[in-house]
C-alpha positions in Angstrom: 0.0 0.0 0.0 1.2 3.5 -0.8 2.3 5.3 2.3 -0.2 7.9 3.6 -2.6 7.4 0.6 -5.6 7.8 2.9 -4.1 11.1 4.3 -3.5 12.4 0.8 -7.1 11.7 -0.2 -8.4 13.5 2.9 -6.2 16.5 2.3 -7.2 16.8 -1.4 -10.9 16.4 -0.4 -10.6 19.2 2.2 -8.8 21.5 -0.2 -11.6 21.0 -2.7 -14.1 21.7 0.2 -15.9 18.4 -0.2 -17.5 16.6 2.7 -17.1 12.9 3.6 -20.8 12.7 3.2 -20.6 13.9 -0.4 -17.8 11.5 -1.2 -19.6 8.6 0.4 -22.8 9.4 -1.6 -20.9 9.7 -4.9 -19.2 6.4 -4.2 -22.4 4.6 -3.1 -21.0 4.0 0.4 -22.1 4.9 3.9 -20.4 7.8 5.5 -18.8 5.4 8.0 -17.5 3.2 5.2 -15.9 6.2 3.5 -14.5 7.4 6.8 -12.7 4.1 7.1 -11.0 4.8 3.7 -9.6 8.1 5.0 -8.6 6.7 8.3 -6.7 3.8 6.7 -8.9 1.1 8.1 -10.0 0.0 4.6 -7.5 -1.1 2.0 -8.1 0.7 -1.3 -8.4 -1.1 -4.6 -7.2 0.4 -7.9 -10.8 0.7 -9.0 -11.8 2.6 -5.8 -8.8 4.9 -6.2 -9.9 5.7 -9.8 -13.4 6.4 -8.6 -12.2 8.7 -5.9 -9.8 10.5 -8.3 -12.7 11.2 -10.6 -14.8 12.7 -7.8 -11.8 14.9 -6.7 -11.2 15.9 -10.4 -7.5 14.8 -10.2 -5.7 11.9 -11.7 -4.7 8.9 -9.5 -1.1 9.8 -10.1 -1.7 13.3 -8.6 -3.2 11.6 -5.5 -0.2 9.3 -5.2 2.3 12.1 -5.6 0.3 14.7 -3.6 2.4 16.9 -1.4 0.6 18.8 1.4 2.8 21.9 0.7 1.1 22.3 -2.7 -2.4 23.6 -3.1 -4.4 22.7 -6.2 -6.6 25.3 -7.8 -10.1 24.0 -7.9 -10.5 25.1 -11.5 -9.2 22.0 -13.1 -9.5 21.9 -16.9 -9.8 18.6 -18.7 -8.7 18.9 -22.3 -8.2 16.0 -24.6 -8.5 13.5 -21.8 -5.6 15.0 -19.8 -5.9 17.0 -16.6 -4.2 20.3 -16.5 -3.9 21.7 -13.0 -2.8 25.1 -11.9 -0.6 24.4 -8.9 0.4 27.1 -6.4 2.8 26.8 -3.5 1.5 28.0 -0.2 3.8 31.1 -0.2 2.4 32.1 -3.6 -1.1 31.6 -2.3 -0.4 33.8 0.7 1.0 36.6 -1.6 -1.9 36.4 -3.9 -4.3 36.5 -1.0 -2.6 39.6 0.4 -2.7 41.3 -3.0 -6.3 40.5 -3.4 -7.2 41.9 0.1 -5.3 45.1 -0.7 -7.1 45.5 -4.0 -10.5 45.0 -2.2 -9.6 47.7 0.3 -8.6 50.1 -2.5 -11.9 49.4 -4.2 -13.8 50.1 -1.1 -12.0 53.4 -0.6 -12.7 54.5 -4.2 -16.4 53.6 -3.8 -16.6 55.7 -0.6 -15.0 58.7 -2.4 -17.5 58.3 -5.3 -20.4 58.1 -2.9 -19.3 61.3 -1.2 -19.0 63.1 -4.5 -22.5 62.0 -5.5 -24.0 63.1 -2.2 -22.5 66.6 -2.6 -24.3 67.2 -5.8 
C-alpha cells in the first residue's frame, strides 16, 4: 500500500471543500465506510482509487504524488482527456491573498469617495 494514501485523499478532499458525506454518496457508500478509507482502516483497490480521483477531479497519479505543501486550484480543466492543474505553492497563495485583500480595500476606498462626490451634488 502506498504510504499515507488515505491522508493524501483526505487533504485533497478538504482542499476541494468536499465533505465525507458527499464523497460517500458519490461512491455509493455509507459515510462510515468512506471514513474508514480516509482513516486507513480499509484497503483501497485500484478501482476505488480511480473512482475517488474522478470525484476529486484529479488523476490517480496526482493523488499518489500529492504533497501537502502544494495547493491545487479548484478550477481543473480537462482537455483531450488529460488533466491540467494550476498548482500554487503556499507562499504564492499567501502573496496572492494579500494582494487580493489590498485590492479590495482600495476598491472600497474608491467607492466611498465616489459616494461622497455623488452626495455633494
